C-alpha positions, 0 to 999 in steps of 0.5 A: 500500500505504501511501498515501505521500501526498507522504511523503519517499522516504527516510522511506518506505524507513526505515519499510519496513525497520522493518517487515521489507520489502525492495524491490529493482529487478531489471535484467530485459530481458524477462518472459514470462507463459504463459497457459492458453489457449496465449498468452504476454504478453511484456514487453520492457524492463520495470521489475521490482520485487521486494518481500520482506516477511518471506519472502513475495516479490512481483514487480511488472512495469511495461510494455506487453506484446505477445501471442504464441502460446506454443511449447507451443501451436505444438507441439500445433498441429503447427507445431513444426519438427523438430530437426537430429538424427534428426527428433525435434521439439524440442517433444517433447524439451521435453515429455519433459524437463519431465515427467521433470526430465531434461536436453534431451540425455537426453530427446532420447536417450530419444526416439531410443531409443523411436522418438519414442514420448513415453510410452515415453521418459517411462517410461524416464526416470522 
């Protein structure tokens, strides 16, 4: 961004502070990026830097990602296992909770009350 070119790190930090830019290292253990094709990029033990430039936050992730199928893709593919209570798939609970903003317990209860009907459960909670 600034092309530091051998500039003293302390001087660089001072210049960034003058420009209203704050940089913080985050102690992240894992970063997951969910992609539109149903896969996830998983960064284990990444180096994450947060830069705040006058209210605009930017995150930089440094590490080697691995790729895996997302839980949502597994639900759509019918691979998600059912929960221990009433045979309601956990994927359905997550979908209802995400769509309505309800807790997972509320979503599970709405699904149980509607015999697992996703649309009816969502309608009930909205």
